[in-house]
C-alpha positions in Angstrom: 171.5 83.6 132.6 170.2 79.9 131.8 172.7 77.4 130.6 172.4 77.3 126.8 173.7 73.6 126.9 170.5 72.1 128.2 168.9 69.7 125.7 165.2 69.0 125.3 166.3 65.0 126.5 167.6 67.0 130.0 164.3 68.6 130.5 162.4 65.3 129.8 164.6 63.6 132.3 163.8 66.1 134.9 160.0 65.9 134.2 160.2 62.1 134.5 162.2 62.3 138.1 159.5 64.9 139.5 156.9 62.5 138.5 158.4 59.6 139.9 158.8 61.6 143.3 155.1 62.6 142.9 153.2 59.7 141.8 153.5 56.0 142.1 154.4 55.3 138.4 157.6 53.4 137.1 159.7 55.4 135.1 159.7 52.9 132.4 155.8 53.6 132.1 156.6 57.2 131.3 156.7 57.3 127.5 157.5 60.7 126.1 154.0 60.9 124.3 151.6 59.5 126.9 149.1 62.2 128.1 149.6 62.9 131.7 145.9 62.9 132.6 144.2 60.6 130.1 147.2 57.9 130.0 149.2 58.2 133.1 146.3 59.2 135.5 148.4 62.2 136.6 146.1 64.8 138.3 146.0 68.5 137.6 147.7 69.4 141.0 150.6 67.0 139.9 150.7 68.8 136.7 151.1 72.2 138.4 153.8 70.8 140.8 155.6 69.4 137.8 155.6 72.9 136.1 156.5 74.8 139.2 159.5 72.3 139.3 160.5 72.9 135.9 160.1 76.8 136.7 162.5 76.4 139.7 165.1 74.2 137.9 165.4 76.2 134.6 164.7 79.5 135.7 161.8 80.2 133.6 158.4 81.5 134.0 155.6 79.1 132.5 152.4 80.9 133.7 151.4 81.6 130.2 152.2 78.0 129.1 150.1 76.3 131.6 146.8 75.3 130.4 145.3 72.3 132.2 142.6 72.0 129.6 145.2 71.1 126.8 146.4 67.5 126.8 150.2 67.5 128.1 152.5 64.7 127.7 156.3 64.7 128.6 157.5 65.8 125.4 154.9 68.9 125.0 155.9 70.0 128.7 159.5 69.4 127.7 159.0 71.4 124.5 157.4 74.3 126.3 160.3 74.7 128.7 162.9 74.4 126.0 161.1 77.0 123.8 161.0 79.3 126.8 164.7 78.8 127.5 165.4 79.9 123.9 163.4 83.0 124.4 165.4 83.8 127.5 168.9 83.1 125.9 167.8 85.3 123.0 167.2 88.3 125.6 170.1 87.3 127.6 
């Protein structure tokens, strides 16, 4: 069962840590609403890796939420993970 005490800020921090590991961006450049591809220059492969890292860390499946044609930011991805956690907690 997923920890119900995970906050959306925890998820955002996880996303930032993964991005720092994968790309040469300073964490201070990673604003919640900056778009991955359009504003941070993150490629689609890196975005997939971030999705997979979130799936592993939070034990959720994000296959339906992963749409690379949709503009994504740290905030929008964190919201997707948080929503999925809520769905799992309701079932659990």
